[in-house]
N, C-alpha and C positions, 0 to 999 in steps of 0.2 A: 387512621386517626383523622378526625375532621380538623380543618384549618381553624385556628382561633380567629375571632372576629376582628381583632385589632383594637388596641387601646392607646390612648394618648399618653405620651411620656414613657413608652415602654423601653426598657433597657435591652441591649443586644442579647442577653442571656435569658430573657423571660419568654416562656413558651405560651402561657395563658395569663392574660392581664386580669385586673381586678374584676371587671364586669363580663369577662369571657365565660362561655359555657363549654363543656367538654363531654365526650361520650361517658355513659354511665359507668362502664367498667374502669376507665381511667380515673374518673372521679372517686370511685370506691377505693381503688388502690392508693391514691394519694391521701385520702381521708384516713385509711388505716395506718399509714406511715405517720401522719400528724398525731393521731391518737396515741400510737406507740411512743412517740417522743414526749408526751405530756402526762400519760396516765400515772406513772410512778410518782412524779412530782405532785400530782393532785392528791393522792391518798397518803403520801408520806407524812405531812403535818398532823393528820388525824391519828396516825399510828404512833408518832412520837409523843403527842400529847397524852394518848391513852396509856402508853408505857410509863411516862413520867408520873402521871396523876393517878394511875391505878384504876382506870375505868373497867367496868365489867365487860366480858366478851360480847354481850348483847348490845351494850352502849357503843362499843368500839365498832362492831359491824354496822350499826346504824349510822355512825359518823362517817365511815368510809363510803357507804351507799349515798348519803346526802352530799358528800363532797363531789362525787361523780355527777349527781343530778344538778348541783349548782354549777359545775363546770359546763354541763350541757346547756343550761339556761344562758349562762354568760357568753358562751361561744355563739349561740344562736342570735343573741341580741347584738353582739359586736358585728357579726358578718351580715346580718339582715338590715341593720340600721332602722329602728322603729321610730320614725319621726326624728327628733333631735338626739335620740339615745342610740349609741352605738357608733363605732368608728367607720363602719362601711368598708372595712378591710378584712382580710383573712386573719383576724385577731382572735386569739383563743384565751380563755381565762381558766384559772384554777385557784385552789386554796393558797393563800399567801404565806410564805415562810416568814415574812417580816413581822407578823403578829405573834410568832411563837413565844417570845419572851413575855409580853404583857398578858398573853393567854395563860402561860404557866403561872405567873404571879397571881392573877385573879382566880385561876382554877384552884390553887392551894388555899386561897382565902375564902372562896365561896362556891367552888364546884362549877358544874355546867350552867346552872342558872345565872351566875354572875358573868361567866364567859360570854354567853349569848346576849345577856342584857347590856353589857358594856359595848359589845360589837354593834348592837342595834342603836344604842343611844348616841354613839359618836359617828355613825355613818352619814348624818346630815352634813358633816364637814365637807365631804366630797361634793354634795349637791350645791353647797354655798360657794365653794372655791371655783367650780367649773367655769362660770361665766367670766371670771376675772383672771383666768390663767395667764394671759399675755403680760399682765402687770406683775403677778407673783413670780413669773419666770425670771424677773430681774432681781429677785430676792433669793429664791431657791436655785442657786447656781450649781453647776456640775461639781464644784468643790464641796459644797454642803451635802449634796446628795451622795457624793462619793464617800465622805466621812461616815454618813449614816449607814450606807450599805456595808462598809468595812466593819462597823460596830455590830451590825446584824449578824454577819458571818462569824465574827470572833466570839460574840456573846453566846451563841448557841452551839459552838463546837464542843464544849464540855458535855452537853446533853448527848451528843453522839457517842462520846467516850463511855458514858455510863452504860449504854447498851453493849459496848464491846467488852467491858470488864465483868458484866453479869454472866452467870452460868449459861453456857450455850444450850443446855438442856438437862433433863434428869440424868444424874449420874455422870455428867461430863466433868473432866478435870478443869482446874482453874485456868489453865492456859488455853483451853479449847476456843473460847470466845475470840481471843486475839488472833488465833490461827484462821478461824472462819472469816473474820473481818478482813484479814490480810488476803485471803483467797478471793473474796468478793472484789476488793480493790484491784488485785492483780488481774482478774478477769476483765474488769472495766478498762484498765490501762492497756491490756493486750488487744482488746477490740479497737481501742482508739489508735494504737500504734500501727495497725494494719493499713490505716490511711484510706480505707474504702468508705464511701458515703453510707452504704447500708449498715456496715458493722459499727460505724460511729454512731448512727442513729439509735441503734438498739443496744449500745454498750452497757447502759445501766441495767437493762433487762437481762443481759448476759450475766452480769455480776450477780443479780438476784437469783437467777436460776442456778448458778454455780453454788451459791451459798445454800440454797434449798437442797440440792443434790448431796452436798457434803454432809449436811445435818441428817438427811434421810438415811444415807449409807451408814453413818455412825450411830443411828438409833436415837438421835436427839430431836427428831421431828415427829410430832404426833398429829393425827387428824383432829380437827376441831369438832366440837359437838355439833350434831345436826341442828338446823334451824327449824323453827316452828312453822314457817310458811315459805313458799317458793318466791313470793314477791314482797319486796320491801317498799311500801308506799310511804311517802312523806306525811308527817303529822304536823299540825300547827302547834307551835310552842310545846314541843314534847317534854321539855324540862322546866317550863315557865321561864320567867325573867327576873333578874335581880339587878340592883343598881347601888353603887357606892361612889360618892363624889371623888374620892382620892384616886380612883382609877381613870377618871375622865381624861386628864391631860396625856398620860402615856398612850392611851388608845387613840385619842385625837391626833397626836403627833405622828403615830404610825400611819394613820390614814393620809396625812400630808405626805409622808414618805412614799406611800403607795401611789399618790398622784405624780410625784417626781419620777418614779420608776415607770409609770404608764406613759408619761410624756416621751421618755427615751425609747421605750419599746414600740410605741405607735409610730414614732419618727423613723425608726429602723425598718419597720414593716412598710411604711410609705416609700422609703428609698428603694427597697427591694422590689416593690411593686411598680417602680418606674414613675412615681408621682412626685410632684414638687413638694419640698419640705419648708417652704416659706409662703407667706401670704394668707389671706382669709380662708381659703379652702383647707389648708393644712391645719389651721387652728380650729376649724369646724370639726375636722376628724378627731383632733385631740380632745376637744370638749365633749364630743359625743362618746369617745372611748372612756373618759373618766366618768361620765354619767352612766354608761353601761356598767362599769365596775361598781358604782354606787347602788344601782338597782339590784344587781346580782348579790352584793353583800347584804343588802337589806332583806331580800327574800331568803338568803341562806340562813341568816339569824332566826328568821321566823320558823323555818322548818328544821332547825337544829344542825346547822353547819357553820363553819367559820368564814371570816371575810375572804373575798376573792380579789384577784388582781389580774391584769393582763400579763400573759407569760411571754418570755423572751426566747426560750429555746426553740420554739416553732419557727422562728425566722430562719434558722439554719435549714429547716426542711424546705422552706420556700426557695432558698438559695440553691439547694441541691437539686430539687425537682424542676425548678423553673415555673412552678405553678403558684400564682398569687390570686387565683379566682376565689372570690368570697362565697361563691355559690356552694363550694364543698363544705363550708361551715355548717350548713344544715345537715349534711350527711354525718359529719363529725359529731354534731349534737345528738343525733339519733343513736349513734354507736355508744357514746358516753351514757346516754339515758338507759340504754339496754343493760350496760354493765352495772349501773347503779340500782336498777329496779330488781335485779335478781340477786338475792343475798348469797347464793352459792359462791359468787365471785368474791364478795366481801369476806365470806367465811374463811376461805383459804388464804386470802391476803392477810387477814388478821392473825393467822397462825405463823407469820414470819418470825423466825427466831430473833431475839434481841441483837445477837452479833451480826446477823445479816443486815438488819436495819441500821445498826450502828456503823458498819463499814460503808454502806451506801450513803448514809447521812454525812459521814465525815468528809467524803469527797464533795458532796453537794454543798455543804456549808463552807468548805474551803474555797470552792469556786465562787460562792457568793462574795466572800471577802476579796478575792482576786478581781471580781467585777468592780467592786468599789475602788480598788487601787487603780484600775484603768481610768475610772472617772476622775480621780484625783490627779493623775498624771496628765490627763487631757486638759485640765485647768492650769497646769504648770505649777512647779514647786519653787517659786521664788521665796525670798525671805519672809514676806508677809504670809503667804499661804502655808509655808512650813510651820510658822508659829501657830496658825489656826489648827492645823492638823495635829501638832504635838499636844497642845492644850486640850483639844476636844477628845482625842484618844485617851489622854491621861485621865480626864474626868470620867469618860464613859467606861473605861476598864477598871479604874481604881475605886470610884465611889461605891459600886455594888458590893465590893469585897469587905467593906467595913460595917459588918452587921451590928456590932455593939454600938457604934456611933449612930447608925441609922435609927436604932430603936429609940433614941432620945429626941428625935426630931418630930415636928408635927406630921400627922398622917399624910397630908397631901405632899409635903416636901419629901417625906420618906419614900412614898410610892414612886415619885418622880425620879429620885436618885437610885432606887432599887433597879430601875430599868436603865442599863447602860446606854441603850439606843436613844432613849429620850433625853437623858442627862447630857451625853456627849453631843447629840444632835442639836439641842437647844444652845449649848455652848458654841457650836460651830456657827449656828444661825446668827447669834448675837454678835460674835466677833466679826463675821463676814460683813455684817451690816454696819458696824461701828468703826472698824479699823479703816483708815484711809488707804487708798491705792488700789482698790479693787476695780477691775475693768468690767464694764457692762458686757453681758454675753450677747452673742449674735441673736437675731430675731428668729431663732428656730431652736427646737429642743435638742439637747445634747444627744449624741449617738449612744 
C-alpha cells in the first residue's frame, strides 16, 4: 500500500485524508463498502411511496433507477466540488426520508406530477438560504432541528407498520407479515450485536436478505415481470409537473430542515476528515454542500426522482476505514450509476415483500427519531426548552389526527397542519425565537 501524501489537520486514526490518493484496488474496496452502507437508504423512500400510493411496477422500477442515478450525481458533485458547488469532502447524497410526509400528502392529492412539481418549485429555498447560513444558524438551533427530526421519525413510523400488517404474499396467513418483519429486525440486531465493523456496515442488507429468503422458502416471493429493455435511461419530465399553492409551505419547510441536517452531516464529515469546524473554510464547505444538495434535487425532479440530501450513515464508514479521501467519490458515483442504469437491479428490488420493507423501515424510522432526541439532549432540557419540546410535539403529533376539524380550515392552513413535521417545526421555530432565555449557539454546526 502506498503511503498517503499527508493532509493538514489529520487525526491520529485517519489513514487517507481528504485530498490523498490511494491504490486503485483499495479505492474500489472502500467505495463498495460506502455504496453498501447507503444503497438501501437511497431506494427505500421510492419503495415506500410506491407501496403507499399504489404506483405501477413500471413506475416503481423507474423511480428506483432514478433515485440511484440522482445519488450518483449528488455524490460526484459533493466530492469533486464544481466551483462553489459541493462540499469538497467524501460526502454522499441520497433520497431524503424527510420529504416522505409531504410527498405522500401531495401524491394522494395529485399523483406524481404534483410530487415532482412541488419538489422543483421549492428547491430555490436552498439556493437562497445558502449564502446566509451563518446568520440563519442562530435561528435554526439544535433544539429546533432536533424537534423536527423527532417529528419526521414519529410521523412516518405508521407507514412502516402498514407494510408489516399487509399480507406477506399470496396465500400467506394474517400473522405471516409480522413474523417476517420480526425476522428482518432480529437479523439486523444480531449483525449489530456481533460488534464487528463489517457486520455492522451490512446489517440492513443482512436483514433484507433474511426476509427475502424466508418469503422465498414459504412461497411468498414471486419473480417480477421481465422488463422491456436492459437499460433504464433518464427522461426529461417523464410525468410532467403540477403546482398547488397550498403545498408550497410544507415542502419549503422540509427543504429548510434538509439544510439543518446537511449542516450537521457536513460538520461531522469535516471532523472525521481532520478538518477545522470553525471559520471561513468550514462555512465554505457547508455552503457548497447545501448548494450541491440543491442542484441534485433540482435535477432529480426534472428526471423523475425525489429530493436528495447529504447522508449521515457514511460517516461511520469513514470512521471504520480511516479513509476520508474525496477521490473515491467518483468511483462511488460510477457504481451507483451502473446500478441505476440497468433495470434488472430495480426489477428485483421492487419485488421486495411489504413485510420485509416494513420491518426494515420500522428500524430506520425509529433511528431517525432517536437521532432527533440526541440533538434535543445536546441543546439541554432546561425548563424553557422542555416547554418548547412539549408544545411542538403536541401540535405536530396532535393536529394531523383531527381530520374533521382540518376539513373546515382554509386549504393552505389545512395542508400545513396535515403535515406534523411542518406544524410542529414551525411551532418550535416561533417559540425558540420569541421565548426569552435561549443561548446563542457556538459558531459551528451541531454534530
